[in-house]
PDB file of N, CA, C and O in Angstrom:
ATOM      1  N   MET A   1     117.746  89.031  96.186  1.00  0.00           N
ATOM      2  CA  MET A   1     116.647  88.556  95.388  1.00  0.00           C
ATOM      3  C   MET A   1     115.884  89.723  94.766  1.00  0.00           C
ATOM      4  O   MET A   1     115.369  89.614  93.653  1.00  0.00           O
ATOM      5  N   GLU A   2     115.815  90.840  95.493  1.00  0.00           N
ATOM      6  CA  GLU A   2     115.069  91.981  94.981  1.00  0.00           C
ATOM      7  C   GLU A   2     115.711  92.598  93.746  1.00  0.00           C
ATOM      8  O   GLU A   2     115.065  93.363  93.030  1.00  0.00           O
ATOM      9  N   ARG A   3     116.964  92.277  93.491  1.00  0.00           N
ATOM     10  CA  ARG A   3     117.650  92.833  92.339  1.00  0.00           C
ATOM     11  C   ARG A   3     117.851  91.790  91.239  1.00  0.00           C
ATOM     12  O   ARG A   3     118.696  91.956  90.359  1.00  0.00           O
ATOM     13  N   SER A   4     117.080  90.738  91.298  1.00  0.00           N
ATOM     14  CA  SER A   4     117.205  89.674  90.304  1.00  0.00           C
ATOM     15  C   SER A   4     115.921  89.550  89.502  1.00  0.00           C
ATOM     16  O   SER A   4     114.944  90.253  89.758  1.00  0.00           O
ATOM     17  N   SER A   5     115.935  88.660  88.539  1.00  0.00           N
ATOM     18  CA  SER A   5     114.735  88.433  87.728  1.00  0.00           C
ATOM     19  C   SER A   5     113.625  87.779  88.538  1.00  0.00           C
ATOM     20  O   SER A   5     112.480  87.734  88.087  1.00  0.00           O
ATOM     21  N   GLY A   6     113.946  87.269  89.734  1.00  0.00           N
ATOM     22  CA  GLY A   6     112.946  86.662  90.597  1.00  0.00           C
ATOM     23  C   GLY A   6     112.245  87.667  91.500  1.00  0.00           C
ATOM     24  O   GLY A   6     111.426  87.278  92.333  1.00  0.00           O
ATOM     25  N   GLN A   7     112.549  88.941  91.352  1.00  0.00           N
ATOM     26  CA  GLN A   7     111.963  89.986  92.191  1.00  0.00           C
ATOM     27  C   GLN A   7     110.473  90.110  91.934  1.00  0.00           C
ATOM     28  O   GLN A   7     110.014  90.044  90.794  1.00  0.00           O
ATOM     29  N   SER A   8     109.730  90.292  93.012  1.00  0.00           N
ATOM     30  CA  SER A   8     108.304  90.563  92.904  1.00  0.00           C
ATOM     31  C   SER A   8     107.891  91.409  94.095  1.00  0.00           C
ATOM     32  O   SER A   8     108.504  91.341  95.160  1.00  0.00           O
ATOM     33  N   TRP A   9     106.853  92.203  93.910  1.00  0.00           N
ATOM     34  CA  TRP A   9     106.364  93.028  95.007  1.00  0.00           C
ATOM     35  C   TRP A   9     105.931  92.157  96.176  1.00  0.00           C
ATOM     36  O   TRP A   9     106.276  92.443  97.323  1.00  0.00           O
ATOM     37  N   ILE A  10     105.192  91.119  95.902  1.00  0.00           N
ATOM     38  CA  ILE A  10     104.663  90.283  96.975  1.00  0.00           C
ATOM     39  C   ILE A  10     105.803  89.641  97.769  1.00  0.00           C
ATOM     40  O   ILE A  10     105.742  89.564  98.996  1.00  0.00           O
ATOM     41  N   GLY A  11     106.836  89.184  97.069  1.00  0.00           N
ATOM     42  CA  GLY A  11     107.977  88.592  97.758  1.00  0.00           C
ATOM     43  C   GLY A  11     108.699  89.600  98.629  1.00  0.00           C
ATOM     44  O   GLY A  11     109.054  89.304  99.770  1.00  0.00           O
ATOM     45  N   SER A  12     108.914  90.785  98.094  1.00  0.00           N
ATOM     46  CA  SER A  12     109.592  91.838  98.856  1.00  0.00           C
ATOM     47  C   SER A  12     108.765  92.253 100.063  1.00  0.00           C
ATOM     48  O   SER A  12     109.296  92.379 101.167  1.00  0.00           O
ATOM     49  N   ASP A  13     107.476  92.465  99.864  1.00  0.00           N
ATOM     50  CA  ASP A  13     106.593  92.890 100.941  1.00  0.00           C
ATOM     51  C   ASP A  13     106.522  91.843 102.036  1.00  0.00           C
ATOM     52  O   ASP A  13     106.731  92.168 103.205  1.00  0.00           O
ATOM     53  N   ARG A  14     106.236  90.605 101.695  1.00  0.00           N
ATOM     54  CA  ARG A  14     106.061  89.553 102.701  1.00  0.00           C
ATOM     55  C   ARG A  14     107.365  89.243 103.410  1.00  0.00           C
ATOM     56  O   ARG A  14     107.379  89.069 104.628  1.00  0.00           O
ATOM     57  N   MET A  15     108.454  89.172 102.671  1.00  0.00           N
ATOM     58  CA  MET A  15     109.718  88.800 103.297  1.00  0.00           C
ATOM     59  C   MET A  15     110.167  89.874 104.285  1.00  0.00           C
ATOM     60  O   MET A  15     110.609  89.545 105.386  1.00  0.00           O
ATOM     61  N   ARG A  16     110.064  91.135 103.919  1.00  0.00           N
ATOM     62  CA  ARG A  16     110.445  92.200 104.852  1.00  0.00           C
ATOM     63  C   ARG A  16     109.628  92.124 106.135  1.00  0.00           C
ATOM     64  O   ARG A  16     110.178  92.231 107.231  1.00  0.00           O
ATOM     65  N   ARG A  17     108.313  91.940 106.000  1.00  0.00           N
ATOM     66  CA  ARG A  17     107.461  91.887 107.182  1.00  0.00           C
ATOM     67  C   ARG A  17     107.721  90.625 107.989  1.00  0.00           C
ATOM     68  O   ARG A  17     107.725  90.669 109.219  1.00  0.00           O
ATOM     69  N   ALA A  18     107.934  89.513 107.323  1.00  0.00           N
ATOM     70  CA  ALA A  18     108.183  88.258 108.037  1.00  0.00           C
ATOM     71  C   ALA A  18     109.476  88.343 108.838  1.00  0.00           C
ATOM     72  O   ALA A  18     109.517  87.926 109.995  1.00  0.00           O
ATOM     73  N   ILE A  19     110.518  88.874 108.237  1.00  0.00           N
ATOM     74  CA  ILE A  19     111.798  89.004 108.937  1.00  0.00           C
ATOM     75  C   ILE A  19     111.656  89.915 110.148  1.00  0.00           C
ATOM     76  O   ILE A  19     112.282  89.686 111.183  1.00  0.00           O
ATOM     77  N   ALA A  20     110.832  90.949 110.014  1.00  0.00           N
ATOM     78  CA  ALA A  20     110.605  91.887 111.118  1.00  0.00           C
ATOM     79  C   ALA A  20     109.634  91.338 112.158  1.00  0.00           C
ATOM     80  O   ALA A  20     109.418  91.971 113.192  1.00  0.00           O
ATOM     81  N   GLY A  21     109.041  90.163 111.900  1.00  0.00           N
ATOM     82  CA  GLY A  21     108.082  89.578 112.835  1.00  0.00           C
ATOM     83  C   GLY A  21     106.723  90.253 112.786  1.00  0.00           C
ATOM     84  O   GLY A  21     105.945  90.153 113.734  1.00  0.00           O
ATOM     85  N   ASP A  22     106.430  90.938 111.688  1.00  0.00           N
ATOM     86  CA  ASP A  22     105.159  91.644 111.511  1.00  0.00           C
ATOM     87  C   ASP A  22     104.163  90.713 110.826  1.00  0.00           C
ATOM     88  O   ASP A  22     104.201  90.543 109.608  1.00  0.00           O
ATOM     89  N   TYR A  23     103.281  90.117 111.608  1.00  0.00           N
ATOM     90  CA  TYR A  23     102.280  89.202 111.067  1.00  0.00           C
ATOM     91  C   TYR A  23     100.870  89.772 111.191  1.00  0.00           C
ATOM     92  O   TYR A  23      99.887  89.031 111.163  1.00  0.00           O
ATOM     93  N   ALA A  24     100.779  91.102 111.330  1.00  0.00           N
ATOM     94  CA  ALA A  24      99.465  91.749 111.390  1.00  0.00           C
ATOM     95  C   ALA A  24      98.707  91.410 110.110  1.00  0.00           C
ATOM     96  O   ALA A  24      99.262  91.527 109.017  1.00  0.00           O
ATOM     97  N   PRO A  25      97.468  90.997 110.227  1.00  0.00           N
ATOM     98  CA  PRO A  25      96.725  90.510 109.060  1.00  0.00           C
ATOM     99  C   PRO A  25      96.525  91.556 107.964  1.00  0.00           C
ATOM    100  O   PRO A  25      96.018  92.653 108.200  1.00  0.00           O
ATOM    101  N   ARG A  26      96.934  91.183 106.786  1.00  0.00           N
ATOM    102  CA  ARG A  26      96.649  91.926 105.561  1.00  0.00           C
ATOM    103  C   ARG A  26      96.037  90.960 104.548  1.00  0.00           C
ATOM    104  O   ARG A  26      95.094  91.298 103.833  1.00  0.00           O
ATOM    105  N   ALA A  27      96.589  89.769 104.507  1.00  0.00           N
ATOM    106  CA  ALA A  27      96.044  88.674 103.698  1.00  0.00           C
ATOM    107  C   ALA A  27      96.055  87.446 104.603  1.00  0.00           C
ATOM    108  O   ALA A  27      97.072  86.763 104.717  1.00  0.00           O
ATOM    109  N   HIS A  28      94.940  87.172 105.236  1.00  0.00           N
ATOM    110  CA  HIS A  28      94.860  86.076 106.212  1.00  0.00           C
ATOM    111  C   HIS A  28      95.254  84.745 105.593  1.00  0.00           C
ATOM    112  O   HIS A  28      95.021  84.481 104.414  1.00  0.00           O
ATOM    113  N   VAL A  29      95.852  83.929 106.427  1.00  0.00           N
ATOM    114  CA  VAL A  29      96.228  82.577 106.012  1.00  0.00           C
ATOM    115  C   VAL A  29      95.005  81.828 105.470  1.00  0.00           C
ATOM    116  O   VAL A  29      95.108  81.098 104.484  1.00  0.00           O
ATOM    117  N   THR A  30      93.853  82.011 106.114  1.00  0.00           N
ATOM    118  CA  THR A  30      92.660  81.292 105.654  1.00  0.00           C
ATOM    119  C   THR A  30      92.261  81.703 104.243  1.00  0.00           C
ATOM    120  O   THR A  30      91.746  80.879 103.486  1.00  0.00           O
ATOM    121  N   LEU A  31      92.488  82.960 103.878  1.00  0.00           N
ATOM    122  CA  LEU A  31      92.178  83.409 102.517  1.00  0.00           C
ATOM    123  C   LEU A  31      93.055  82.690 101.501  1.00  0.00           C
ATOM    124  O   LEU A  31      92.565  82.226 100.471  1.00  0.00           O
ATOM    125  N   LEU A  32      94.344  82.598 101.786  1.00  0.00           N
ATOM    126  CA  LEU A  32      95.259  81.910 100.880  1.00  0.00           C
ATOM    127  C   LEU A  32      95.016  80.407 100.866  1.00  0.00           C
ATOM    128  O   LEU A  32      95.175  79.758  99.833  1.00  0.00           O
ATOM    129  N   GLN A  33      94.631  79.859 102.008  1.00  0.00           N
ATOM    130  CA  GLN A  33      94.279  78.436 102.060  1.00  0.00           C
ATOM    131  C   GLN A  33      93.080  78.177 101.150  1.00  0.00           C
ATOM    132  O   GLN A  33      93.076  77.225 100.370  1.00  0.00           O
ATOM    133  N   LYS A  34      92.067  79.030 101.259  1.00  0.00           N
ATOM    134  CA  LYS A  34      90.871  78.893 100.420  1.00  0.00           C
ATOM    135  C   LYS A  34      91.218  79.055  98.945  1.00  0.00           C
ATOM    136  O   LYS A  34      90.819  78.237  98.115  1.00  0.00           O
ATOM    137  N   ASP A  35      91.964  80.114  98.619  1.00  0.00           N
ATOM    138  CA  ASP A  35      92.278  80.400  97.223  1.00  0.00           C
ATOM    139  C   ASP A  35      93.122  79.313  96.574  1.00  0.00           C
ATOM    140  O   ASP A  35      92.887  78.944  95.424  1.00  0.00           O
ATOM    141  N   THR A  36      94.110  78.797  97.312  1.00  0.00           N
ATOM    142  CA  THR A  36      94.918  77.724  96.730  1.00  0.00           C
ATOM    143  C   THR A  36      94.081  76.458  96.549  1.00  0.00           C
ATOM    144  O   THR A  36      94.280  75.710  95.592  1.00  0.00           O
ATOM    145  N   GLY A  37      93.148  76.219  97.468  1.00  0.00           N
ATOM    146  CA  GLY A  37      92.246  75.074  97.322  1.00  0.00           C
ATOM    147  C   GLY A  37      91.357  75.218  96.092  1.00  0.00           C
ATOM    148  O   GLY A  37      91.146  74.251  95.360  1.00  0.00           O
ATOM    149  N   LEU A  38      90.837  76.422  95.864  1.00  0.00           N
ATOM    150  CA  LEU A  38      90.015  76.670  94.672  1.00  0.00           C
ATOM    151  C   LEU A  38      90.836  76.501  93.395  1.00  0.00           C
ATOM    152  O   LEU A  38      90.360  75.923  92.418  1.00  0.00           O
ATOM    153  N   ALA A  39      92.054  77.000  93.406  1.00  0.00           N
ATOM    154  CA  ALA A  39      92.924  76.866  92.238  1.00  0.00           C
ATOM    155  C   ALA A  39      93.223  75.398  91.945  1.00  0.00           C
ATOM    156  O   ALA A  39      93.245  74.983  90.787  1.00  0.00           O
ATOM    157  N   LEU A  40      93.452  74.617  92.996  1.00  0.00           N
ATOM    158  CA  LEU A  40      93.703  73.188  92.805  1.00  0.00           C
ATOM    159  C   LEU A  40      92.479  72.491  92.214  1.00  0.00           C
ATOM    160  O   LEU A  40      92.601  71.636  91.337  1.00  0.00           O
ATOM    161  N   GLY A  41      91.295  72.868  92.709  1.00  0.00           N
ATOM    162  CA  GLY A  41      90.070  72.284  92.174  1.00  0.00           C
ATOM    163  C   GLY A  41      89.867  72.631  90.713  1.00  0.00           C
ATOM    164  O   GLY A  41      89.470  71.772  89.926  1.00  0.00           O
ATOM    165  N   ALA A  42      90.130  73.867  90.336  1.00  0.00           N
ATOM    166  CA  ALA A  42      89.999  74.292  88.933  1.00  0.00           C
ATOM    167  C   ALA A  42      91.022  73.582  88.060  1.00  0.00           C
ATOM    168  O   ALA A  42      90.711  73.169  86.943  1.00  0.00           O
ATOM    169  N   ALA A  43      92.234  73.440  88.563  1.00  0.00           N
ATOM    170  CA  ALA A  43      93.275  72.743  87.800  1.00  0.00           C
ATOM    171  C   ALA A  43      92.889  71.284  87.582  1.00  0.00           C
ATOM    172  O   ALA A  43      93.047  70.751  86.484  1.00  0.00           O
ATOM    173  N   GLU A  44      92.390  70.652  88.618  1.00  0.00           N
ATOM    174  CA  GLU A  44      91.969  69.249  88.504  1.00  0.00           C
ATOM    175  C   GLU A  44      90.841  69.099  87.489  1.00  0.00           C
ATOM    176  O   GLU A  44      90.832  68.161  86.691  1.00  0.00           O
ATOM    177  N   ALA A  45      89.894  70.028  87.525  1.00  0.00           N
ATOM    178  CA  ALA A  45      88.774  69.985  86.571  1.00  0.00           C
ATOM    179  C   ALA A  45      89.253  70.141  85.139  1.00  0.00           C
ATOM    180  O   ALA A  45      88.626  69.640  84.205  1.00  0.00           O
ATOM    181  N   ALA A  46      90.380  70.846  84.970  1.00  0.00           N
ATOM    182  CA  ALA A  46      90.939  71.054  83.631  1.00  0.00           C
ATOM    183  C   ALA A  46      91.908  69.942  83.244  1.00  0.00           C
ATOM    184  O   ALA A  46      92.477  69.960  82.152  1.00  0.00           O
ATOM    185  N   GLY A  47      92.095  68.976  84.139  1.00  0.00           N
ATOM    186  CA  GLY A  47      92.987  67.862  83.856  1.00  0.00           C
ATOM    187  C   GLY A  47      94.453  68.161  84.127  1.00  0.00           C
ATOM    188  O   GLY A  47      95.332  67.474  83.606  1.00  0.00           O
ATOM    189  N   PHE A  48      94.726  69.173  84.934  1.00  0.00           N
ATOM    190  CA  PHE A  48      96.102  69.554  85.233  1.00  0.00           C
ATOM    191  C   PHE A  48      96.437  69.182  86.670  1.00  0.00           C
ATOM    192  O   PHE A  48      95.635  69.383  87.582  1.00  0.00           O
ATOM    193  N   SER A  49      97.614  68.646  86.854  1.00  0.00           N
ATOM    194  CA  SER A  49      98.083  68.323  88.195  1.00  0.00           C
ATOM    195  C   SER A  49      99.477  68.905  88.352  1.00  0.00           C
ATOM    196  O   SER A  49     100.453  68.358  87.837  1.00  0.00           O
ATOM    197  N   GLY A  50      99.562  70.021  89.070  1.00  0.00           N
ATOM    198  CA  GLY A  50     100.855  70.667  89.280  1.00  0.00           C
ATOM    199  C   GLY A  50     101.296  70.530  90.722  1.00  0.00           C
ATOM    200  O   GLY A  50     100.519  70.819  91.632  1.00  0.00           O
ATOM    201  N   PRO A  51     102.515  70.101  90.950  1.00  0.00           N
ATOM    202  CA  PRO A  51     102.974  69.855  92.321  1.00  0.00           C
ATOM    203  C   PRO A  51     103.159  71.117  93.154  1.00  0.00           C
ATOM    204  O   PRO A  51     103.014  71.053  94.375  1.00  0.00           O
ATOM    205  N   LEU A  52     103.468  72.245  92.558  1.00  0.00           N
ATOM    206  CA  LEU A  52     103.733  73.448  93.343  1.00  0.00           C
ATOM    207  C   LEU A  52     102.469  73.996  94.008  1.00  0.00           C
ATOM    208  O   LEU A  52     102.519  74.438  95.156  1.00  0.00           O
ATOM    209  N   GLY A  53     101.366  73.973  93.315  1.00  0.00           N
ATOM    210  CA  GLY A  53     100.111  74.442  93.899  1.00  0.00           C
ATOM    211  C   GLY A  53      99.709  73.603  95.097  1.00  0.00           C
ATOM    212  O   GLY A  53      99.290  74.132  96.127  1.00  0.00           O
ATOM    213  N   ALA A  54      99.840  72.297  94.958  1.00  0.00           N
ATOM    214  CA  ALA A  54      99.495  71.400  96.070  1.00  0.00           C
ATOM    215  C   ALA A  54     100.440  71.618  97.246  1.00  0.00           C
ATOM    216  O   ALA A  54     100.013  71.576  98.400  1.00  0.00           O
ATOM    217  N   ALA A  55     101.712  71.848  96.965  1.00  0.00           N
ATOM    218  CA  ALA A  55     102.683  72.090  98.039  1.00  0.00           C
ATOM    219  C   ALA A  55     102.359  73.387  98.773  1.00  0.00           C
ATOM    220  O   ALA A  55     102.427  73.436 100.001  1.00  0.00           O
ATOM    221  N   ALA A  56     102.010  74.429  98.040  1.00  0.00           N
ATOM    222  CA  ALA A  56     101.646  75.707  98.657  1.00  0.00           C
ATOM    223  C   ALA A  56     100.400  75.535  99.532  1.00  0.00           C
ATOM    224  O   ALA A  56     100.347  76.034 100.655  1.00  0.00           O
ATOM    225  N   HIS A  57      99.416  74.835  99.011  1.00  0.00           N
ATOM    226  CA  HIS A  57      98.177  74.621  99.760  1.00  0.00           C
ATOM    227  C   HIS A  57      98.447  73.881 101.069  1.00  0.00           C
ATOM    228  O   HIS A  57      97.873  74.211 102.107  1.00  0.00           O
ATOM    229  N   ARG A  58      99.311  72.892 101.013  1.00  0.00           N
ATOM    230  CA  ARG A  58      99.654  72.146 102.235  1.00  0.00           C
ATOM    231  C   ARG A  58     100.289  73.065 103.283  1.00  0.00           C
ATOM    232  O   ARG A  58     100.042  72.896 104.477  1.00  0.00           O
ATOM    233  N   GLN A  59     101.088  74.016 102.859  1.00  0.00           N
ATOM    234  CA  GLN A  59     101.728  74.920 103.813  1.00  0.00           C
ATOM    235  C   GLN A  59     100.701  75.843 104.471  1.00  0.00           C
ATOM    236  O   GLN A  59     100.795  76.123 105.666  1.00  0.00           O
ATOM    237  N   PHE A  60      99.728  76.312 103.699  1.00  0.00           N
ATOM    238  CA  PHE A  60      98.677  77.131 104.297  1.00  0.00           C
ATOM    239  C   PHE A  60      97.844  76.299 105.266  1.00  0.00           C
ATOM    240  O   PHE A  60      97.426  76.799 106.310  1.00  0.00           O
ATOM    241  N   GLU A  61      97.601  75.041 104.932  1.00  0.00           N
ATOM    242  CA  GLU A  61      96.884  74.162 105.861  1.00  0.00           C
ATOM    243  C   GLU A  61      97.687  73.944 107.138  1.00  0.00           C
ATOM    244  O   GLU A  61      97.115  73.924 108.229  1.00  0.00           O
ATOM    245  N   ARG A  62      98.986  73.783 107.021  1.00  0.00           N
ATOM    246  CA  ARG A  62      99.847  73.621 108.198  1.00  0.00           C
ATOM    247  C   ARG A  62      99.767  74.853 109.090  1.00  0.00           C
ATOM    248  O   ARG A  62      99.710  74.736 110.314  1.00  0.00           O
ATOM    249  N   ALA A  63      99.764  76.028 108.479  1.00  0.00           N
ATOM    250  CA  ALA A  63      99.687  77.273 109.256  1.00  0.00           C
ATOM    251  C   ALA A  63      98.364  77.366 110.000  1.00  0.00           C
ATOM    252  O   ALA A  63      98.329  77.803 111.150  1.00  0.00           O
ATOM    253  N   VAL A  64      97.281  76.963 109.358  1.00  0.00           N
ATOM    254  CA  VAL A  64      95.974  76.970 110.023  1.00  0.00           C
ATOM    255  C   VAL A  64      95.999  75.999 111.199  1.00  0.00           C
ATOM    256  O   VAL A  64      95.536  76.332 112.290  1.00  0.00           O
ATOM    257  N   GLN A  65      96.534  74.810 110.984  1.00  0.00           N
ATOM    258  CA  GLN A  65      96.602  73.807 112.050  1.00  0.00           C
ATOM    259  C   GLN A  65      97.494  74.260 113.207  1.00  0.00           C
ATOM    260  O   GLN A  65      97.310  73.832 114.347  1.00  0.00           O
ATOM    261  N   ALA A  66      98.464  75.131 112.903  1.00  0.00           N
ATOM    262  CA  ALA A  66      99.360  75.651 113.946  1.00  0.00           C
ATOM    263  C   ALA A  66      98.704  76.774 114.748  1.00  0.00           C
ATOM    264  O   ALA A  66      99.287  77.287 115.703  1.00  0.00           O
ATOM    265  N   GLY A  67      97.476  77.152 114.348  1.00  0.00           N
ATOM    266  CA  GLY A  67      96.764  78.194 115.077  1.00  0.00           C
ATOM    267  C   GLY A  67      96.956  79.592 114.523  1.00  0.00           C
ATOM    268  O   GLY A  67      96.647  80.575 115.197  1.00  0.00           O
ATOM    269  N   TRP A  68      97.461  79.693 113.309  1.00  0.00           N
ATOM    270  CA  TRP A  68      97.759  80.993 112.715  1.00  0.00           C
ATOM    271  C   TRP A  68      96.754  81.410 111.648  1.00  0.00           C
ATOM    272  O   TRP A  68      97.084  82.219 110.782  1.00  0.00           O
ATOM    273  N   ALA A  69      95.552  80.883 111.691  1.00  0.00           N
ATOM    274  CA  ALA A  69      94.548  81.150 110.656  1.00  0.00           C
ATOM    275  C   ALA A  69      94.269  82.631 110.455  1.00  0.00           C
ATOM    276  O   ALA A  69      94.096  83.073 109.319  1.00  0.00           O
ATOM    277  N   GLY A  70      94.223  83.398 111.522  1.00  0.00           N
ATOM    278  CA  GLY A  70      93.893  84.813 111.425  1.00  0.00           C
ATOM    279  C   GLY A  70      95.082  85.717 111.198  1.00  0.00           C
ATOM    280  O   GLY A  70      94.930  86.936 111.117  1.00  0.00           O
ATOM    281  N   GLU A  71      96.263  85.138 111.094  1.00  0.00           N
ATOM    282  CA  GLU A  71      97.467  85.946 110.896  1.00  0.00           C
ATOM    283  C   GLU A  71      97.709  86.180 109.410  1.00  0.00           C
ATOM    284  O   GLU A  71      97.075  85.563 108.553  1.00  0.00           O
ATOM    285  N   ASP A  72      98.638  87.083 109.126  1.00  0.00           N
ATOM    286  CA  ASP A  72      99.001  87.371 107.748  1.00  0.00           C
ATOM    287  C   ASP A  72      99.733  86.174 107.144  1.00  0.00           C
ATOM    288  O   ASP A  72     100.357  85.392 107.860  1.00  0.00           O
ATOM    289  N   ASP A  73      99.650  86.041 105.839  1.00  0.00           N
ATOM    290  CA  ASP A  73     100.321  84.914 105.199  1.00  0.00           C
ATOM    291  C   ASP A  73     101.834  84.960 105.341  1.00  0.00           C
ATOM    292  O   ASP A  73     102.502  83.963 105.070  1.00  0.00           O
ATOM    293  N   ALA A  74     102.393  86.092 105.760  1.00  0.00           N
ATOM    294  CA  ALA A  74     103.830  86.170 106.030  1.00  0.00           C
ATOM    295  C   ALA A  74     104.232  85.229 107.161  1.00  0.00           C
ATOM    296  O   ALA A  74     105.411  84.914 107.318  1.00  0.00           O
ATOM    297  N   VAL A  75     103.251  84.779 107.952  1.00  0.00           N
ATOM    298  CA  VAL A  75     103.526  83.876 109.063  1.00  0.00           C
ATOM    299  C   VAL A  75     104.089  82.530 108.575  1.00  0.00           C
ATOM    300  O   VAL A  75     104.646  81.774 109.372  1.00  0.00           O
ATOM    301  N   LEU A  76     103.953  82.231 107.302  1.00  0.00           N
ATOM    302  CA  LEU A  76     104.536  81.005 106.771  1.00  0.00           C
ATOM    303  C   LEU A  76     106.042  80.960 107.007  1.00  0.00           C
ATOM    304  O   LEU A  76     106.640  79.887 107.076  1.00  0.00           O
ATOM    305  N   PHE A  77     106.635  82.119 107.128  1.00  0.00           N
ATOM    306  CA  PHE A  77     108.060  82.199 107.438  1.00  0.00           C
ATOM    307  C   PHE A  77     108.387  81.377 108.684  1.00  0.00           C
ATOM    308  O   PHE A  77     109.445  80.751 108.755  1.00  0.00           O
ATOM    309  N   ARG A  78     107.497  81.377 109.651  1.00  0.00           N
ATOM    310  CA  ARG A  78     107.699  80.605 110.885  1.00  0.00           C
ATOM    311  C   ARG A  78     107.739  79.108 110.594  1.00  0.00           C
ATOM    312  O   ARG A  78     108.488  78.376 111.241  1.00  0.00           O
ATOM    313  N   LEU A  79     106.949  78.645 109.638  1.00  0.00           N
ATOM    314  CA  LEU A  79     106.918  77.223 109.318  1.00  0.00           C
ATOM    315  C   LEU A  79     108.267  76.714 108.807  1.00  0.00           C
ATOM    316  O   LEU A  79     108.590  75.532 108.931  1.00  0.00           O
ATOM    317  N   PHE A  80     109.035  77.620 108.238  1.00  0.00           N
ATOM    318  CA  PHE A  80     110.308  77.223 107.635  1.00  0.00           C
ATOM    319  C   PHE A  80     111.491  77.600 108.479  1.00  0.00           C
ATOM    320  O   PHE A  80     112.614  77.704 107.984  1.00  0.00           O
ATOM    321  N   GLY A  81     111.240  77.810 109.774  1.00  0.00           N
ATOM    322  CA  GLY A  81     112.335  78.068 110.700  1.00  0.00           C
ATOM    323  C   GLY A  81     112.770  79.514 110.784  1.00  0.00           C
ATOM    324  O   GLY A  81     113.846  79.807 111.305  1.00  0.00           O
ATOM    325  N   GLY A  82     111.950  80.424 110.280  1.00  0.00           N
ATOM    326  CA  GLY A  82     112.284  81.850 110.374  1.00  0.00           C
ATOM    327  C   GLY A  82     111.958  82.394 111.744  1.00  0.00           C
ATOM    328  O   GLY A  82     111.696  81.646 112.686  1.00  0.00           O
ATOM    329  N   ALA A  83     111.979  83.697 111.836  1.00  0.00           N
ATOM    330  CA  ALA A  83     111.760  84.395 113.117  1.00  0.00           C
ATOM    331  C   ALA A  83     110.519  83.965 113.823  1.00  0.00           C
ATOM    332  O   ALA A  83     110.218  84.469 114.905  1.00  0.00           O
TER     333      ALA A  83
END
């Protein structure tokens, strides 16, 4: 993936750390939960309803409910059956 048009720094950084089991906080799950919620609210106010934003927000909420609120957002890897 890192050598394709889908490459991104954030993807490379998070995936490497997630695979290594490194969930030391750099971007807390709660921060991403908050930010995706704000983005959804702004989109709704503008009359836009996009399914990907809502799906991402639900995953951050799941991570918080799993007790991972203070962990790095790379912990989402665990939600999808990763390490």
